[in-house]
N, CA, C, O and the ligand as a Tripos MOL2 file, in Angstrom:
@<TRIPOS>MOLECULE
protein
  289   287    73     0     0
PROTEIN
NO_CHARGES

@<TRIPOS>ATOM
      1 N         -12.6440  -20.0230   -1.1300 N.3       1 MET1
      2 CA        -13.0300  -20.0320   -2.5550 C.3       1 MET1
      3 C         -11.8960  -20.6560   -3.3780 C.2       1 MET1
      4 O         -10.7430  -20.2380   -3.2720 O.2       1 MET1
      5 N         -12.2220  -21.6260   -4.1710 N.am      2 PRO2
      6 CA        -11.1760  -22.3670   -4.8990 C.3       2 PRO2
      7 C         -10.6420  -21.6030   -6.1030 C.2       2 PRO2
      8 O         -10.8760  -21.9900   -7.2480 O.2       2 PRO2
      9 N          -9.9380  -20.5380   -5.8430 N.am      3 LEU3
     10 CA         -9.3770  -19.7300   -6.9200 C.3       3 LEU3
     11 C          -7.9430  -20.1660   -7.1770 C.2       3 LEU3
     12 O          -7.1130  -20.1960   -6.2680 O.2       3 LEU3
     13 N          -7.6700  -20.5010   -8.4260 N.am      4 HIS4
     14 CA         -6.3280  -20.9750   -8.7750 C.3       4 HIS4
     15 C          -5.7580  -20.1510   -9.9100 C.2       4 HIS4
     16 O          -6.4880  -19.5740  -10.7160 O.2       4 HIS4
     17 N          -4.4430  -20.1090   -9.9550 N.am      5 ASP5
     18 CA         -3.7520  -19.4200  -11.0460 C.3       5 ASP5
     19 C          -3.3300  -20.4420  -12.0850 C.2       5 ASP5
     20 O          -2.8150  -21.5120  -11.7620 O.2       5 ASP5
     21 N          -3.5600  -20.0890  -13.3300 N.am      6 PHE6
     22 CA         -3.1870  -20.9680  -14.4370 C.3       6 PHE6
     23 C          -2.3550  -20.1990  -15.4450 C.2       6 PHE6
     24 O          -2.4700  -18.9810  -15.5800 O.2       6 PHE6
     25 N          -1.5110  -20.9460  -16.1540 N.am      7 VAL7
     26 CA         -0.8160  -20.3820  -17.3040 C.3       7 VAL7
     27 C          -1.0880  -21.2990  -18.4880 C.2       7 VAL7
     28 O          -0.9150  -22.5150  -18.4000 O.2       7 VAL7
     29 N          -1.5130  -20.7040  -19.5920 N.am      8 CYS8
     30 CA         -1.7920  -21.4720  -20.7960 C.3       8 CYS8
     31 C          -0.4730  -21.8990  -21.4450 C.2       8 CYS8
     32 O           0.4120  -21.0770  -21.6870 O.2       8 CYS8
     33 N          -0.3620  -23.1910  -21.7180 N.am      9 ARG9
     34 CA          0.8630  -23.6630  -22.3610 C.3       9 ARG9
     35 C           0.8690  -23.3660  -23.8580 C.2       9 ARG9
     36 O           1.9160  -23.4360  -24.5030 O.2       9 ARG9
     37 N          -0.2830  -23.0380  -24.4050 N.am     10 ALA10
     38 CA         -0.3630  -22.7570  -25.8360 C.3      10 ALA10
     39 C           0.0250  -21.3200  -26.1550 C.2      10 ALA10
     40 O           0.7650  -21.0650  -27.1050 O.2      10 ALA10
     41 N          -0.4800  -20.3820  -25.3550 N.am     11 CYS11
     42 CA         -0.2270  -18.9820  -25.6870 C.3      11 CYS11
     43 C           0.4720  -18.2260  -24.5720 C.2      11 CYS11
     44 O           0.8750  -17.0800  -24.7650 O.2      11 CYS11
     45 N           0.6230  -18.8450  -23.4100 N.am     12 GLY12
     46 CA          1.3390  -18.2030  -22.3200 C.3      12 GLY12
     47 C           0.4950  -17.2390  -21.5070 C.2      12 GLY12
     48 O           1.0070  -16.5570  -20.6190 O.2      12 GLY12
     49 N          -0.7820  -17.1790  -21.8010 N.am     13 HIS13
     50 CA         -1.6680  -16.2780  -21.0710 C.3      13 HIS13
     51 C          -1.8510  -16.7750  -19.6410 C.2      13 HIS13
     52 O          -2.1390  -17.9510  -19.4170 O.2      13 HIS13
     53 N          -1.6820  -15.8780  -18.6810 N.am     14 ALA14
     54 CA         -1.8590  -16.2280  -17.2740 C.3      14 ALA14
     55 C          -3.1860  -15.6670  -16.7850 C.2      14 ALA14
     56 O          -3.5480  -14.5330  -17.0970 O.2      14 ALA14
     57 N          -3.9050  -16.4760  -16.0140 N.am     15 PHE15
     58 CA         -5.2080  -16.0190  -15.5390 C.3      15 PHE15
     59 C          -5.5720  -16.7580  -14.2700 C.2      15 PHE15
     60 O          -4.9780  -17.7790  -13.9250 O.2      15 PHE15
     61 N          -6.5550  -16.2200  -13.5910 N.am     16 GLU16
     62 CA         -7.0850  -16.8830  -12.4110 C.3      16 GLU16
     63 C          -8.4410  -17.4620  -12.7740 C.2      16 GLU16
     64 O          -9.1960  -16.8710  -13.5470 O.2      16 GLU16
     65 N          -8.7420  -18.6210  -12.2090 N.am     17 ALA17
     66 CA        -10.0260  -19.2370  -12.4940 C.3      17 ALA17
     67 C         -10.5490  -19.9230  -11.2510 C.2      17 ALA17
     68 O          -9.7940  -20.4660  -10.4440 O.2      17 ALA17
     69 N         -11.8530  -19.8820  -11.1240 N.am     18 LEU18
     70 CA        -12.4950  -20.6230  -10.0500 C.3      18 LEU18
     71 C         -12.6160  -22.0810  -10.4750 C.2      18 LEU18
     72 O         -13.1510  -22.3810  -11.5430 O.2      18 LEU18
     73 N         -12.1250  -22.9700   -9.6520 N.am     19 VAL19
     74 CA        -12.1880  -24.3900   -9.9740 C.3      19 VAL19
     75 C         -13.3600  -25.0090   -9.2230 C.2      19 VAL19
     76 O         -13.3530  -25.1240   -7.9970 O.2      19 VAL19
     77 N         -14.3410  -25.3940   -9.9810 N.am     20 MET20
     78 CA        -15.5390  -25.9780   -9.3980 C.3      20 MET20
     79 C         -15.5760  -27.4660   -9.7210 C.2      20 MET20
     80 O         -15.8240  -27.8540  -10.8630 O.2      20 MET20
     81 N         -15.3310  -28.2860   -8.7250 N.am     21 GLY21
     82 CA        -15.3730  -29.7200   -8.9560 C.3      21 GLY21
     83 C         -14.3500  -30.1570   -9.9820 C.2      21 GLY21
     84 O         -13.1670  -29.8330   -9.8800 O.2      21 GLY21
     85 N         -14.8220  -30.8980  -10.9740 N.am     22 LYS22
     86 CA        -13.9160  -31.4260  -11.9810 C.3      22 LYS22
     87 C         -13.9540  -30.6280  -13.2740 C.2      22 LYS22
     88 O         -13.5300  -31.1150  -14.3220 O.2      22 LYS22
     89 N         -14.4540  -29.4190  -13.2020 N.am     23 ASP23
     90 CA        -14.5280  -28.6090  -14.4190 C.3      23 ASP23
     91 C         -13.1690  -28.4800  -15.0800 C.2      23 ASP23
     92 O         -12.1610  -28.2360  -14.4160 O.2      23 ASP23
     93 N         -13.1500  -28.6450  -16.3960 N.am     24 GLN24
     94 CA        -11.9300  -28.4290  -17.1650 C.3      24 GLN24
     95 C         -11.7800  -26.9440  -17.4320 C.2      24 GLN24
     96 O         -12.6710  -26.3050  -17.9910 O.2      24 GLN24
     97 N         -10.6590  -26.4120  -17.0300 N.am     25 GLN25
     98 CA        -10.4150  -24.9870  -17.2680 C.3      25 GLN25
     99 C          -9.9890  -24.7810  -18.7210 C.2      25 GLN25
    100 O          -9.3020  -25.6150  -19.3110 O.2      25 GLN25
    101 N         -10.4080  -23.6660  -19.2710 N.am     26 VAL26
    102 CA        -10.0860  -23.3300  -20.6540 C.3      26 VAL26
    103 C          -9.4730  -21.9370  -20.6890 C.2      26 VAL26
    104 O          -9.9350  -21.0150  -20.0170 O.2      26 VAL26
    105 N          -8.4320  -21.8130  -21.4820 N.am     27 CYS27
    106 CA         -7.7860  -20.5100  -21.6190 C.3      27 CYS27
    107 C          -8.7740  -19.5000  -22.1900 C.2      27 CYS27
    108 O          -9.3480  -19.7350  -23.2530 O.2      27 CYS27
    109 N          -8.9820  -18.3740  -21.4970 N.am     28 PRO28
    110 CA         -9.9450  -17.3750  -21.9890 C.3      28 PRO28
    111 C          -9.4430  -16.6350  -23.2180 C.2      28 PRO28
    112 O         -10.2040  -15.9320  -23.8820 O.2      28 PRO28
    113 N          -8.1690  -16.7920  -23.5150 N.am     29 GLN29
    114 CA         -7.6010  -16.0610  -24.6570 C.3      29 GLN29
    115 C          -7.6140  -16.8810  -25.9330 C.2      29 GLN29
    116 O          -7.9760  -16.3770  -26.9960 O.2      29 GLN29
    117 N          -7.2160  -18.1570  -25.8310 N.am     30 CYS30
    118 CA         -7.1120  -18.9470  -27.0560 C.3      30 CYS30
    119 C          -7.9870  -20.1920  -27.0270 C.2      30 CYS30
    120 O          -8.1350  -20.8670  -28.0460 O.2      30 CYS30
    121 N          -8.5700  -20.5060  -25.8670 N.am     31 GLY31
    122 CA         -9.4680  -21.6440  -25.7910 C.3      31 GLY31
    123 C          -8.7810  -22.9700  -25.5550 C.2      31 GLY31
    124 O          -9.4440  -24.0070  -25.5310 O.2      31 GLY31
    125 N          -7.4750  -22.9640  -25.3790 N.am     32 SER32
    126 CA         -6.7470  -24.2060  -25.1530 C.3      32 SER32
    127 C          -7.0360  -24.7660  -23.7680 C.2      32 SER32
    128 O          -7.2850  -24.0230  -22.8190 O.2      32 SER32
    129 N          -6.9970  -26.0760  -23.6740 N.am     33 THR33
    130 CA         -7.1380  -26.7120  -22.3610 C.3      33 THR33
    131 C          -5.7900  -27.1800  -21.8250 C.2      33 THR33
    132 O          -5.7170  -27.8340  -20.7850 O.2      33 THR33
    133 N          -4.7330  -26.8410  -22.5420 N.am     34 GLU34
    134 CA         -3.3840  -27.2110  -22.0850 C.3      34 GLU34
    135 C          -2.8970  -26.1570  -21.1040 C.2      34 GLU34
    136 O          -2.2120  -25.2040  -21.4770 O.2      34 GLU34
    137 N          -3.2640  -26.3470  -19.8480 N.am     35 LEU35
    138 CA         -2.9690  -25.3330  -18.8450 C.3      35 LEU35
    139 C          -2.0560  -25.8900  -17.7690 C.2      35 LEU35
    140 O          -2.0980  -27.0770  -17.4460 O.2      35 LEU35
    141 N          -1.2430  -25.0250  -17.2320 N.am     36 THR36
    142 CA         -0.4320  -25.3730  -16.0770 C.3      36 THR36
    143 C          -0.9860  -24.6550  -14.8620 C.2      36 THR36
    144 O          -1.1260  -23.4320  -14.8590 O.2      36 THR36
    145 N          -1.3010  -25.4220  -13.8320 N.am     37 LYS37
    146 CA         -1.7820  -24.8030  -12.5990 C.3      37 LYS37
    147 C          -0.5770  -24.3890  -11.7650 C.2      37 LYS37
    148 O           0.3270  -25.1830  -11.5080 O.2      37 LYS37
    149 N          -0.5880  -23.1440  -11.3560 N.am     38 LEU38
    150 CA          0.5330  -22.6320  -10.5820 C.3      38 LEU38
    151 C           0.3150  -22.8900   -9.0990 C.2      38 LEU38
    152 O          -0.8040  -22.8350   -8.5910 O.2      38 LEU38
    153 N           1.4070  -23.1690   -8.4330 N.am     39 MET39
    154 CA          1.3530  -23.2380   -6.9870 C.3      39 MET39
    155 C           1.1780  -21.8330   -6.4400 C.2      39 MET39
    156 O           1.5220  -20.8520   -7.0990 O.2      39 MET39
    157 N           0.6440  -21.7440   -5.2370 N.am     40 SER40
    158 CA          0.3280  -20.4380   -4.6840 C.3      40 SER40
    159 C           1.5770  -19.5820   -4.5010 C.2      40 SER40
    160 O           1.4920  -18.3550   -4.4590 O.2      40 SER40
    161 N           2.7280  -20.2260   -4.3920 N.am     41 THR41
    162 CA          3.9540  -19.4640   -4.1760 C.3      41 THR41
    163 C           4.2910  -18.6200   -5.3910 C.2      41 THR41
    164 O           4.9660  -17.5970   -5.2690 O.2      41 THR41
    165 N           3.8310  -19.0340   -6.5570 N.am     42 PHE42
    166 CA          4.1140  -18.2640   -7.7540 C.3      42 PHE42
    167 C           3.3100  -16.9720   -7.7800 C.2      42 PHE42
    168 O           3.7450  -15.9700   -8.3470 O.2      42 PHE42
    169 N           2.1530  -17.0030   -7.1720 N.am     43 ALA43
    170 CA          1.2940  -15.8290   -7.1960 C.3      43 ALA43
    171 C           1.6250  -14.8670   -6.0640 C.2      43 ALA43
    172 O           1.1290  -13.7420   -6.0120 O.2      43 ALA43
    173 N           2.4590  -15.3290   -5.1790 N.am     44 CYS44
    174 CA          2.7440  -14.5220   -3.9950 C.3      44 CYS44
    175 C           4.0030  -13.7030   -4.2180 C.2      44 CYS44
    176 O           5.0060  -14.1880   -4.7420 O.2      44 CYS44
    177 N           3.9200  -12.4850   -3.8150 N.am     45 ARG45
    178 CA          5.0940  -11.6370   -3.9530 C.3      45 ARG45
    179 C           6.2430  -12.1710   -3.1100 C.2      45 ARG45
    180 O           6.0380  -12.6590   -1.9980 O.2      45 ARG45
    181 N           7.4260  -12.0750   -3.6390 N.am     46 THR46
    182 CA          8.5910  -12.5770   -2.9250 C.3      46 THR46
    183 C           9.3840  -11.4420   -2.2900 C.2      46 THR46
    184 O          10.4700  -11.6640   -1.7530 O.2      46 THR46
    185 N           8.8550  -10.2490   -2.3480 N.am     47 SER47
    186 CA          9.5880   -9.1020   -1.8090 C.3      47 SER47
    187 C           9.4980   -9.0400   -0.2930 C.2      47 SER47
    188 O          10.1040   -8.1730    0.3380 O.2      47 SER47
    189 N           8.7580   -9.9380    0.2760 N.am     48 GLY48
    190 CA          8.6440   -9.9630    1.7340 C.3      48 GLY48
    191 C           7.3600   -9.3180    2.2090 C.2      48 GLY48
    192 O           6.6770   -8.6060    1.4730 O.2      48 GLY48
    193 N           7.0580   -9.5910    3.4640 N.am     49 LYS49
    194 CA          5.8160   -9.0580    4.0080 C.3      49 LYS49
    195 C           6.0590   -7.7220    4.6800 C.2      49 LYS49
    196 O           7.1980   -7.2850    4.8450 O.2      49 LYS49
    197 N           4.9800   -7.0930    5.0590 N.am     50 GLY50
    198 CA          5.1270   -5.8720    5.8140 C.3      50 GLY50
    199 C           4.5240   -4.6560    5.1370 C.2      50 GLY50
    200 O           4.5510   -3.5660    5.7090 O.2      50 GLY50
    201 N           3.9780   -4.8090    3.9330 N.am     51 ASP51
    202 CA          3.4420   -3.6280    3.2700 C.3      51 ASP51
    203 C           2.1520   -3.1500    3.9210 C.2      51 ASP51
    204 O           1.8080   -1.9720    3.8220 O.2      51 ASP51
    205 N           1.4420   -4.0430    4.5780 N.am     52 SER52
    206 CA          0.2090   -3.6330    5.2230 C.3      52 SER52
    207 C           0.2290   -3.9190    6.7280 C.2      52 SER52
    208 O          -0.7000   -3.5590    7.4510 O.2      52 SER52
    209 N           1.2680   -4.5510    7.1720 N.am     53 GLY53
    210 CA          1.4090   -4.7630    8.6040 C.3      53 GLY53
    211 C           0.5480   -5.8670    9.1750 C.2      53 GLY53
    212 O           0.4610   -6.0200   10.3930 O.2      53 GLY53
    213 N          -0.0840   -6.6310    8.3190 N.am     54 ASP54
    214 CA         -0.9450   -7.7010    8.8220 C.3      54 ASP54
    215 C          -0.3510   -9.0650    8.5050 C.2      54 ASP54
    216 O          -1.0560   -9.9480    8.0170 O.2      54 ASP54
    217 N           0.9110   -9.2440    8.7730 N.am     55 ALA55
    218 CA          1.5830  -10.4920    8.4530 C.3      55 ALA55
    219 C           0.9810  -11.6740    9.2070 C.2      55 ALA55
    220 O           1.1940  -12.8290    8.8400 O.2      55 ALA55
    221 N           0.2460  -11.3800   10.2370 N.am     56 GLY56
    222 CA         -0.3290  -12.4680   11.0230 C.3      56 GLY56
    223 C          -1.6390  -12.9750   10.4650 C.2      56 GLY56
    224 O          -2.1840  -13.9600   10.9630 O.2      56 GLY56
    225 N          -2.1570  -12.3190    9.4350 N.am     57 SER57
    226 CA         -3.4200  -12.7770    8.8730 C.3      57 SER57
    227 C          -3.2160  -14.0650    8.0830 C.2      57 SER57
    228 O          -2.0840  -14.5000    7.8690 O.2      57 SER57
    229 N          -4.3010  -14.6600    7.6580 N.am     58 SER58
    230 CA         -4.2270  -15.9850    7.0570 C.3      58 SER58
    231 C          -3.6270  -15.9630    5.6620 C.2      58 SER58
    232 O          -3.1560  -16.9940    5.1820 O.2      58 SER58
    233 N          -3.6310  -14.8250    5.0080 N.am     59 LYS59
    234 CA         -3.0370  -14.7790    3.6850 C.3      59 LYS59
    235 C          -2.5670  -13.3870    3.3480 C.2      59 LYS59
    236 O          -3.0440  -12.3940    3.8970 O.2      59 LYS59
    237 N          -1.6160  -13.3350    2.4270 N.am     60 CYS60
    238 CA         -1.1000  -12.0440    1.9920 C.3      60 CYS60
    239 C          -1.9430  -11.5340    0.8300 C.2      60 CYS60
    240 O          -2.7270  -12.2810    0.2450 O.2      60 CYS60
    241 N          -1.7780  -10.2770    0.5060 N.am     61 SER61
    242 CA         -2.6180   -9.6570   -0.5120 C.3      61 SER61
    243 C          -2.3260  -10.1850   -1.9130 C.2      61 SER61
    244 O          -3.1680  -10.0640   -2.8030 O.2      61 SER61
    245 N          -1.1520  -10.7650   -2.1190 N.am     62 GLY62
    246 CA         -0.8100  -11.2400   -3.4470 C.3      62 GLY62
    247 C          -0.9670  -12.7260   -3.6130 C.2      62 GLY62
    248 O          -0.5700  -13.2840   -4.6360 O.2      62 GLY62
    249 N          -1.5430  -13.3800   -2.6200 N.am     63 CYS63
    250 CA         -1.6110  -14.8360   -2.6330 C.3      63 CYS63
    251 C          -3.0580  -15.2790   -2.5370 C.2      63 CYS63
    252 O          -3.7610  -14.8960   -1.6020 O.2      63 CYS63
    253 N          -3.5080  -16.0710   -3.4780 N.am     64 ALA64
    254 CA         -4.8880  -16.5250   -3.4690 C.3      64 ALA64
    255 C          -5.0900  -17.7320   -2.5760 C.2      64 ALA64
    256 O          -6.2110  -18.0180   -2.1550 O.2      64 ALA64
    257 N          -4.0240  -18.4320   -2.2900 N.am     65 GLY65
    258 CA         -4.1650  -19.6830   -1.5440 C.3      65 GLY65
    259 C          -4.0760  -19.5180   -0.0520 C.2      65 GLY65
    260 O          -4.6790  -20.2900    0.6930 O.2      65 GLY65
    261 N          -3.3340  -18.5240    0.4040 N.am     66 GLY66
    262 CA         -3.2040  -18.3060    1.8320 C.3      66 GLY66
    263 C          -2.2290  -19.2500    2.5070 C.2      66 GLY66
    264 O          -2.2210  -19.3460    3.7340 O.2      66 GLY66
    265 N          -1.4140  -19.9420    1.7470 N.am     67 SER67
    266 CA         -0.4920  -20.8780    2.3620 C.3      67 SER67
    267 C           0.8790  -20.8350    1.6930 C.2      67 SER67
    268 O           1.5820  -21.8450    1.6470 O.2      67 SER67
    269 N           1.2500  -19.7000    1.1880 N.am     68 CYS68
    270 CA          2.5480  -19.6110    0.5530 C.3      68 CYS68
    271 C           3.6400  -19.3540    1.5840 C.2      68 CYS68
    272 O           3.3560  -19.0320    2.7380 O.2      68 CYS68
    273 N           4.8620  -19.4970    1.1650 N.am     69 SER69
    274 CA          5.9620  -19.3690    2.1160 C.3      69 SER69
    275 C           6.1580  -17.9450    2.5730 C.2      69 SER69
    276 O           6.7380  -17.7080    3.6330 O.2      69 SER69
    277 N           5.6890  -16.9990    1.8010 N.am     70 THR70
    278 CA          5.8890  -15.6010    2.1790 C.3      70 THR70
    279 C           4.9010  -15.1640    3.2460 C.2      70 THR70
    280 O           5.2540  -14.4160    4.1570 O.2      70 THR70
    281 N           3.6750  -15.6260    3.1350 N.am     71 CYS71
    282 CA          2.6720  -15.1500    4.0840 C.3      71 CYS71
    283 C           2.5730  -16.0350    5.3070 C.2      71 CYS71
    284 O           1.7060  -15.8180    6.1540 O.2      71 CYS71
    285 N           3.4340  -17.0190    5.4190 N.am     72 HIS72
    286 CA          3.4380  -17.7930    6.6680 C.3      72 HIS72
    287 C           4.7960  -17.7190    7.3150 C.2      72 HIS72
    288 O           5.0060  -18.3050    8.3770 O.2      72 HIS72
    289 ZN         -4.1090  -19.7160  -24.3090 Zn       73 ZN73
@<TRIPOS>BOND
     1     1     2 1
     2     2     3 1
     3     3     4 2
     4     3     5 am
     5     5     6 1
     6     6     7 1
     7     7     8 2
     8     7     9 am
     9     9    10 1
    10    10    11 1
    11    11    12 2
    12    11    13 am
    13    13    14 1
    14    14    15 1
    15    15    16 2
    16    15    17 am
    17    17    18 1
    18    18    19 1
    19    19    20 2
    20    19    21 am
    21    21    22 1
    22    22    23 1
    23    23    24 2
    24    23    25 am
    25    25    26 1
    26    26    27 1
    27    27    28 2
    28    27    29 am
    29    29    30 1
    30    30    31 1
    31    31    32 2
    32    31    33 am
    33    33    34 1
    34    34    35 1
    35    35    36 2
    36    35    37 am
    37    37    38 1
    38    38    39 1
    39    39    40 2
    40    39    41 am
    41    41    42 1
    42    42    43 1
    43    43    44 2
    44    43    45 am
    45    45    46 1
    46    46    47 1
    47    47    48 2
    48    47    49 am
    49    49    50 1
    50    50    51 1
    51    51    52 2
    52    51    53 am
    53    53    54 1
    54    54    55 1
    55    55    56 2
    56    55    57 am
    57    57    58 1
    58    58    59 1
    59    59    60 2
    60    59    61 am
    61    61    62 1
    62    62    63 1
    63    63    64 2
    64    63    65 am
    65    65    66 1
    66    66    67 1
    67    67    68 2
    68    67    69 am
    69    69    70 1
    70    70    71 1
    71    71    72 2
    72    71    73 am
    73    73    74 1
    74    74    75 1
    75    75    76 2
    76    75    77 am
    77    77    78 1
    78    78    79 1
    79    79    80 2
    80    79    81 am
    81    81    82 1
    82    82    83 1
    83    83    84 2
    84    83    85 am
    85    85    86 1
    86    86    87 1
    87    87    88 2
    88    87    89 am
    89    89    90 1
    90    90    91 1
    91    91    92 2
    92    91    93 am
    93    93    94 1
    94    94    95 1
    95    95    96 2
    96    95    97 am
    97    97    98 1
    98    98    99 1
    99    99   100 2
   100    99   101 am
   101   101   102 1
   102   102   103 1
   103   103   104 2
   104   103   105 am
   105   105   106 1
   106   106   107 1
   107   107   108 2
   108   107   109 am
   109   109   110 1
   110   110   111 1
   111   111   112 2
   112   111   113 am
   113   113   114 1
   114   114   115 1
   115   115   116 2
   116   115   117 am
   117   117   118 1
   118   118   119 1
   119   119   120 2
   120   119   121 am
   121   121   122 1
   122   122   123 1
   123   123   124 2
   124   123   125 am
   125   125   126 1
   126   126   127 1
   127   127   128 2
   128   127   129 am
   129   129   130 1
   130   130   131 1
   131   131   132 2
   132   131   133 am
   133   133   134 1
   134   134   135 1
   135   135   136 2
   136   135   137 am
   137   137   138 1
   138   138   139 1
   139   139   140 2
   140   139   141 am
   141   141   142 1
   142   142   143 1
   143   143   144 2
   144   143   145 am
   145   145   146 1
   146   146   147 1
   147   147   148 2
   148   147   149 am
   149   149   150 1
   150   150   151 1
   151   151   152 2
   152   151   153 am
   153   153   154 1
   154   154   155 1
   155   155   156 2
   156   155   157 am
   157   157   158 1
   158   158   159 1
   159   159   160 2
   160   159   161 am
   161   161   162 1
   162   162   163 1
   163   163   164 2
   164   163   165 am
   165   165   166 1
   166   166   167 1
   167   167   168 2
   168   167   169 am
   169   169   170 1
   170   170   171 1
   171   171   172 2
   172   171   173 am
   173   173   174 1
   174   174   175 1
   175   175   176 2
   176   175   177 am
   177   177   178 1
   178   178   179 1
   179   179   180 2
   180   179   181 am
   181   181   182 1
   182   182   183 1
   183   183   184 2
   184   183   185 am
   185   185   186 1
   186   186   187 1
   187   187   188 2
   188   187   189 am
   189   189   190 1
   190   190   191 1
   191   191   192 2
   192   191   193 am
   193   193   194 1
   194   194   195 1
   195   195   196 2
   196   195   197 am
   197   197   198 1
   198   198   199 1
   199   199   200 2
   200   199   201 am
   201   201   202 1
   202   202   203 1
   203   203   204 2
   204   203   205 am
   205   205   206 1
   206   206   207 1
   207   207   208 2
   208   207   209 am
   209   209   210 1
   210   210   211 1
   211   211   212 2
   212   211   213 am
   213   213   214 1
   214   214   215 1
   215   215   216 2
   216   215   217 am
   217   217   218 1
   218   218   219 1
   219   219   220 2
   220   219   221 am
   221   221   222 1
   222   222   223 1
   223   223   224 2
   224   223   225 am
   225   225   226 1
   226   226   227 1
   227   227   228 2
   228   227   229 am
   229   229   230 1
   230   230   231 1
   231   231   232 2
   232   231   233 am
   233   233   234 1
   234   234   235 1
   235   235   236 2
   236   235   237 am
   237   237   238 1
   238   238   239 1
   239   239   240 2
   240   239   241 am
   241   241   242 1
   242   242   243 1
   243   243   244 2
   244   243   245 am
   245   245   246 1
   246   246   247 1
   247   247   248 2
   248   247   249 am
   249   249   250 1
   250   250   251 1
   251   251   252 2
   252   251   253 am
   253   253   254 1
   254   254   255 1
   255   255   256 2
   256   255   257 am
   257   257   258 1
   258   258   259 1
   259   259   260 2
   260   259   261 am
   261   261   262 1
   262   262   263 1
   263   263   264 2
   264   263   265 am
   265   265   266 1
   266   266   267 1
   267   267   268 2
   268   267   269 am
   269   269   270 1
   270   270   271 1
   271   271   272 2
   272   271   273 am
   273   273   274 1
   274   274   275 1
   275   275   276 2
   276   275   277 am
   277   277   278 1
   278   278   279 1
   279   279   280 2
   280   279   281 am
   281   281   282 1
   282   282   283 1
   283   283   284 2
   284   283   285 am
   285   285   286 1
   286   286   287 1
   287   287   288 2
@<TRIPOS>SUBSTRUCTURE
     1 MET1         2 RESIDUE 1 A MET
     2 PRO2         6 RESIDUE 1 A PRO
     3 LEU3        10 RESIDUE 1 A LEU
     4 HIS4        14 RESIDUE 1 A HIS
     5 ASP5        18 RESIDUE 1 A ASP
     6 PHE6        22 RESIDUE 1 A PHE
     7 VAL7        26 RESIDUE 1 A VAL
     8 CYS8        30 RESIDUE 1 A CYS
     9 ARG9        34 RESIDUE 1 A ARG
    10 ALA10       38 RESIDUE 1 A ALA
    11 CYS11       42 RESIDUE 1 A CYS
    12 GLY12       46 RESIDUE 1 A GLY
    13 HIS13       50 RESIDUE 1 A HIS
    14 ALA14       54 RESIDUE 1 A ALA
    15 PHE15       58 RESIDUE 1 A PHE
    16 GLU16       62 RESIDUE 1 A GLU
    17 ALA17       66 RESIDUE 1 A ALA
    18 LEU18       70 RESIDUE 1 A LEU
    19 VAL19       74 RESIDUE 1 A VAL
    20 MET20       78 RESIDUE 1 A MET
    21 GLY21       82 RESIDUE 1 A GLY
    22 LYS22       86 RESIDUE 1 A LYS
    23 ASP23       90 RESIDUE 1 A ASP
    24 GLN24       94 RESIDUE 1 A GLN
    25 GLN25       98 RESIDUE 1 A GLN
    26 VAL26      102 RESIDUE 1 A VAL
    27 CYS27      106 RESIDUE 1 A CYS
    28 PRO28      110 RESIDUE 1 A PRO
    29 GLN29      114 RESIDUE 1 A GLN
    30 CYS30      118 RESIDUE 1 A CYS
    31 GLY31      122 RESIDUE 1 A GLY
    32 SER32      126 RESIDUE 1 A SER
    33 THR33      130 RESIDUE 1 A THR
    34 GLU34      134 RESIDUE 1 A GLU
    35 LEU35      138 RESIDUE 1 A LEU
    36 THR36      142 RESIDUE 1 A THR
    37 LYS37      146 RESIDUE 1 A LYS
    38 LEU38      150 RESIDUE 1 A LEU
    39 MET39      154 RESIDUE 1 A MET
    40 SER40      158 RESIDUE 1 A SER
    41 THR41      162 RESIDUE 1 A THR
    42 PHE42      166 RESIDUE 1 A PHE
    43 ALA43      170 RESIDUE 1 A ALA
    44 CYS44      174 RESIDUE 1 A CYS
    45 ARG45      178 RESIDUE 1 A ARG
    46 THR46      182 RESIDUE 1 A THR
    47 SER47      186 RESIDUE 1 A SER
    48 GLY48      190 RESIDUE 1 A GLY
    49 LYS49      194 RESIDUE 1 A LYS
    50 GLY50      198 RESIDUE 1 A GLY
    51 ASP51      202 RESIDUE 1 A ASP
    52 SER52      206 RESIDUE 1 A SER
    53 GLY53      210 RESIDUE 1 A GLY
    54 ASP54      214 RESIDUE 1 A ASP
    55 ALA55      218 RESIDUE 1 A ALA
    56 GLY56      222 RESIDUE 1 A GLY
    57 SER57      226 RESIDUE 1 A SER
    58 SER58      230 RESIDUE 1 A SER
    59 LYS59      234 RESIDUE 1 A LYS
    60 CYS60      238 RESIDUE 1 A CYS
    61 SER61      242 RESIDUE 1 A SER
    62 GLY62      246 RESIDUE 1 A GLY
    63 CYS63      250 RESIDUE 1 A CYS
    64 ALA64      254 RESIDUE 1 A ALA
    65 GLY65      258 RESIDUE 1 A GLY
    66 GLY66      262 RESIDUE 1 A GLY
    67 SER67      266 RESIDUE 1 A SER
    68 CYS68      270 RESIDUE 1 A CYS
    69 SER69      274 RESIDUE 1 A SER
    70 THR70      278 RESIDUE 1 A THR
    71 CYS71      282 RESIDUE 1 A CYS
    72 HIS72      286 RESIDUE 1 A HIS
    73 ZN73       289 GROUP 0 **** ****
């Protein structure tokens, strides 16, 4: 599922949004389209793995992308 993390450059609101094709994402708080898409590493906890013992799974619980440096 194409779920991405965004931060609004206008108001700083952070949110997750499903990216469908070329849809322009809009800040749900202020309506701005000036958004920064975050890399998956930003959404992933940096405290290390091991809280659930499934480090071998495809993604960690705090990462939407499944390819961050912490969960691999
Ligand atoms: Zn905003």
